[in-house]
N, C-alpha and C positions, 0 to 999 in steps of 0.2 A: 504494500500500500504506500502511495506517495503522499507527502504532505506538501501542499502548494501554499506558498506565501504570496499574497497579493498586497500591493500597497500603491498609494497615489503620491506622486511627487508634488509638493507644494512650493511654488515659486522657485527662486534661485537658491542653490545650495550654499551654505555658509561653511567656512573653514573653522575647525576647532582643533585644539591640541589636547591629546590625552596621554596619560602615562601608563605604561604597561611594564610588567616584570620581564626580566631577561628570558625566563623559560617560556613565557607567552610569546615573545618575539620569535624565538626559535620555532615554536609550534606553528605560528602564522606563516613563517617563511617555508617551512617544510611542507605545509599543506596548501600553499599558494592561495591563502585566504585573502580576499579583497576586504580589508578591515572596514573601509568606508561603507561599502554595501552591507556588510554584516551588521554594523552598528545601526544604520538606517532601518534595516528590516526589523531588528530587535526593538528599537524605539517605537516603530509603527505597531508592533504587536502589543507592547505595553500600553500605548495610547488607546488602541482599540479595546483591550481588556478593561481599562479604567473607565471607558465611555459606555460600557454595557450596563 
């Protein structure tokens, strides 16, 4: 079974700086994770959950 995440982009993207641990950086690099997309999707999920 697949879990599909849908989200809507609102306006222009803003740049933000976050801090991550070294082990997280290694995992991100090893798994070729697009951190920006990941954070956007997770924020959209939280926003949707709190609006229900």
